[in-house]
NUDOBA-998108 format. One record per residue: residue number from 0; residue in one letter; y, z, x of N, C-alpha, C in turn. Coordinates in steps of 0.02 Angstrom, whole numbers. Each point is the difference from the previous one (the first is absolute). Layout:
BEGIN
NODE / NUM / a / Y / Z / X / Y / Z / X / Y / Z / X
...
This chain:
BEGIN
NODE / 0 / m / -2878 / 1892 / -2338 / -40 / -50 / -34 / -71 / 25 / -10
NODE / 1 / p / -30 / -14 / -57 / -70 / 18 / -11 / -45 / -40 / 47
NODE / 2 / t / -55 / 31 / 19 / -47 / -34 / 44 / -70 / 0 / -30
NODE / 3 / v / -38 / -49 / 21 / -72 / -3 / -15 / -35 / 3 / 67
NODE / 4 / s / -43 / 48 / 9 / -39 / 7 / 62 / -74 / 2 / -18
NODE / 5 / m / -39 / -37 / 37 / -72 / -1 / -14 / -37 / -12 / 65
NODE / 6 / q / -52 / 40 / 9 / -46 / -10 / 56 / -70 / -5 / -27
NODE / 7 / k / -39 / -44 / 30 / -69 / -8 / -23 / -44 / -16 / 60
NODE / 8 / k / -51 / 42 / 10 / -49 / -12 / 52 / -51 / -51 / -26
NODE / 9 / l / -10 / -53 / 37 / -45 / -53 / -21 / -65 / 4 / 40
NODE / 10 / n / -56 / -8 / -34 / -65 / 6 / 31 / -23 / -67 / 29
NODE / 11 / m / 36 / -22 / 52 / -15 / -63 / 34 / 36 / 2 / 67
NODE / 12 / t / -13 / -50 / 41 / 34 / -2 / 65 / 74 / -13 / -11
NODE / 13 / n / 40 / 13 / 51 / 71 / -10 / -6 / 16 / -74 / -13
NODE / 14 / d / -36 / -46 / 33 / 13 / -71 / -10 / -16 / -21 / -72
NODE / 15 / e / -56 / 25 / -27 / -18 / -15 / -69 / 51 / 29 / -48
NODE / 16 / a / 23 / 61 / 15 / 50 / 33 / -43 / 65 / -39 / 0
NODE / 17 / l / 20 / -25 / 58 / 62 / -38 / 4 / -4 / -63 / -43
NODE / 18 / v / -57 / -35 / 3 / -8 / -61 / -41 / 3 / 17 / -74
NODE / 19 / k / -35 / 52 / -21 / 0 / 20 / -71 / 70 / 21 / -24
NODE / 20 / v / 34 / 39 / 41 / 68 / 23 / -19 / 48 / -59 / -3
NODE / 21 / e / -6 / -47 / 47 / 44 / -59 / -2 / -12 / -39 / -65
NODE / 22 / e / -63 / -8 / -19 / -16 / -37 / -62 / 30 / 35 / -61
NODE / 23 / a / -9 / 65 / -4 / 27 / 38 / -58 / 76 / -3 / 1
NODE / 24 / a / 31 / 7 / 58 / 73 / -2 / 5 / 26 / -68 / -22
NODE / 25 / d / -35 / -54 / 20 / 21 / -67 / -20 / -2 / -8 / -76
NODE / 26 / q / -52 / 28 / -31 / -5 / -4 / -73 / 56 / 38 / -33
NODE / 27 / l / 16 / 60 / 25 / 56 / 38 / -28 / 66 / -36 / 11
NODE / 28 / a / 8 / -30 / 58 / 62 / -36 / 15 / 10 / -58 / -49
NODE / 29 / e / -53 / -37 / -12 / 5 / -57 / -45 / 15 / 23 / -72
NODE / 30 / k / -34 / 52 / -21 / 9 / 24 / -69 / 70 / 30 / -12
NODE / 31 / y / 27 / 35 / 51 / 63 / 36 / -10 / 59 / -29 / 38
NODE / 32 / g / -7 / -58 / 30 / 56 / -33 / 33 / 24 / 36 / 63
NODE / 33 / l / -47 / 24 / 39 / 16 / 36 / 62 / -7 / -47 / 60
NODE / 34 / m / 38 / 14 / 52 / -8 / -34 / 64 / -34 / 49 / 48
NODE / 35 / i / -56 / -22 / 29 / -37 / 41 / 47 / -5 / -37 / 66
NODE / 36 / n / 23 / 31 / 53 / -2 / -30 / 66 / -42 / 44 / 46
NODE / 37 / w / -56 / -28 / 24 / -46 / 37 / 43 / 17 / -11 / 73
NODE / 38 / l / -6 / 52 / 39 / 3 / -2 / 73 / -57 / 45 / 24
NODE / 39 / d / -53 / -30 / 24 / -61 / 35 / 19 / -28 / 38 / -60
NODE / 40 / n / -1 / 67 / 3 / -30 / 39 / -54 / 53 / 33 / -45
NODE / 41 / c / 63 / -20 / 7 / 54 / 28 / -40 / 36 / -55 / -39
NODE / 42 / a / 21 / 18 / -60 / 37 / -48 / -42 / 63 / 32 / -26
NODE / 43 / s / 52 / -41 / -4 / 60 / 21 / -36 / -3 / -30 / -69
NODE / 44 / i / 23 / 38 / -49 / -3 / -21 / -70 / 71 / 1 / -27
NODE / 45 / r / 20 / -56 / -30 / 66 / -5 / -30 / -7 / -32 / -68
NODE / 46 / g / 38 / 25 / -47 / 0 / -28 / -66 / 58 / 24 / -40
NODE / 47 / p / 4 / -22 / -62 / 54 / 23 / -43 / -4 / 76 / -8
NODE / 48 / s / 46 / 35 / 32 / 7 / 72 / -5 / -59 / 38 / 32
NODE / 49 / v / -34 / -32 / 49 / -56 / 32 / 35 / 3 / -19 / 74
NODE / 50 / d / -6 / 50 / 44 / -6 / -11 / 72 / -54 / 47 / 25
NODE / 51 / g / -39 / -23 / 49 / -52 / 44 / 25 / -39 / -28 / 58
NODE / 52 / t / -52 / 38 / 17 / -45 / -20 / 54 / -72 / 11 / -22
NODE / 53 / l / -44 / -38 / 30 / -71 / 5 / -11 / -34 / -6 / 68
NODE / 54 / k / -43 / 48 / 16 / -31 / 2 / 66 / -74 / 14 / -8
NODE / 55 / v / -40 / -31 / 43 / -72 / 13 / 2 / -16 / 21 / 71
NODE / 56 / e / -25 / 61 / 6 / -18 / 27 / 66 / -58 / 47 / -6
NODE / 57 / d / -50 / -8 / 43 / -60 / 42 / -2 / -32 / -1 / -70
NODE / 58 / s / -1 / -59 / -30 / -29 / -11 / -67 / 35 / 40 / -55
NODE / 59 / v / 62 / 19 / 12 / 40 / 35 / -51 / 59 / -45 / -19
NODE / 60 / m / 7 / -11 / -65 / 56 / -37 / -27 / 55 / 50 / -17
NODE / 61 / d / 60 / -13 / 26 / 57 / 45 / -11 / 58 / -41 / -29
NODE / 62 / l / 19 / 16 / -61 / 53 / -36 / -35 / 58 / 47 / -13
NODE / 63 / r / 60 / -23 / 13 / 62 / 37 / -14 / 49 / -49 / -32
NODE / 64 / l / 22 / 16 / -60 / 49 / -41 / -35 / 60 / 42 / -20
NODE / 65 / e / 59 / -27 / 10 / 61 / 31 / -26 / 22 / -42 / -60
NODE / 66 / l / 11 / 34 / -55 / 19 / -35 / -62 / 75 / 6 / -11
NODE / 67 / g / 30 / -56 / -15 / 71 / 0 / -16 / 11 / 23 / -72
NODE / 68 / m / 62 / 0 / -20 / 18 / 25 / -66 / -35 / -38 / -57
NODE / 69 / l / -8 / -65 / 8 / -31 / -39 / -53 / -75 / 14 / -6
NODE / 70 / a / -33 / 14 / 56 / -73 / 11 / -1 / -18 / 73 / -12
NODE / 71 / a / 46 / 46 / 12 / -14 / 72 / -5 / -31 / 20 / -66
NODE / 72 / p / 25 / -24 / -57 / -31 / 21 / -64 / -72 / -22 / -8
NODE / 73 / f / -22 / -47 / 41 / -68 / -27 / -5 / -46 / 26 / 55
NODE / 74 / k / 19 / 56 / 32 / -38 / 27 / 55 / -74 / 11 / -20
NODE / 75 / g / -13 / 29 / -56 / -68 / 13 / -22 / -40 / -64 / -9
NODE / 76 / k / 31 / -51 / -29 / -35 / -64 / -9 / -13 / -34 / 67
NODE / 77 / i / 48 / 6 / 45 / -8 / -30 / 67 / -57 / 34 / 37
NODE / 78 / e / -2 / 67 / -2 / -54 / 36 / 32 / -68 / -19 / -30
NODE / 79 / a / -3 / -6 / -65 / -63 / -17 / -34 / -23 / -71 / 20
NODE / 80 / a / 46 / -47 / 2 / -17 / -69 / 18 / -25 / -3 / 73
NODE / 81 / v / 34 / 33 / 44 / -21 / 1 / 70 / -68 / 33 / 8
NODE / 82 / e / -9 / 56 / -33 / -64 / 36 / 4 / -57 / -43 / -26
NODE / 83 / e / 12 / -37 / -54 / -51 / -43 / -29 / -22 / -54 / 51
NODE / 84 / y / 48 / -32 / 32 / -17 / -51 / 49 / -38 / 29 / 60
NODE / 85 / f / 24 / 55 / 25 / -30 / 28 / 61 / -63 / 39 / -14
NODE / 86 / q / -11 / 19 / -62 / -63 / 34 / -18 / -59 / -47 / 9
NODE / 87 / r / 12 / -64 / -10 / -52 / -50 / 6 / -24 / -11 / 72
NODE / 88 / l / 38 / 25 / 47 / -16 / -13 / 70 / -62 / 36 / 25
NODE / 89 / g / -15 / 58 / -28 / -60 / 36 / 21 / 14 / 57 / 47
């Protein structure tokens, strides 16, 4: 399966980073029909043809998505959309 992997160092405390990442993830979830379940600083992501994890540790956001067959052709668009949201974090 194709994957999307992204790491971003955020210039803020870990607690501030976690709040910002949660907000951005919630916006992406609403826009793309994803289910995001947080447990401390880690989230599981489920959606139509998408499974993954999102973690915030030491002010670093780490995203890993596995794309199913239906989402695979849109890998570039998915990466661009995610990058756009998380670029705003700082």
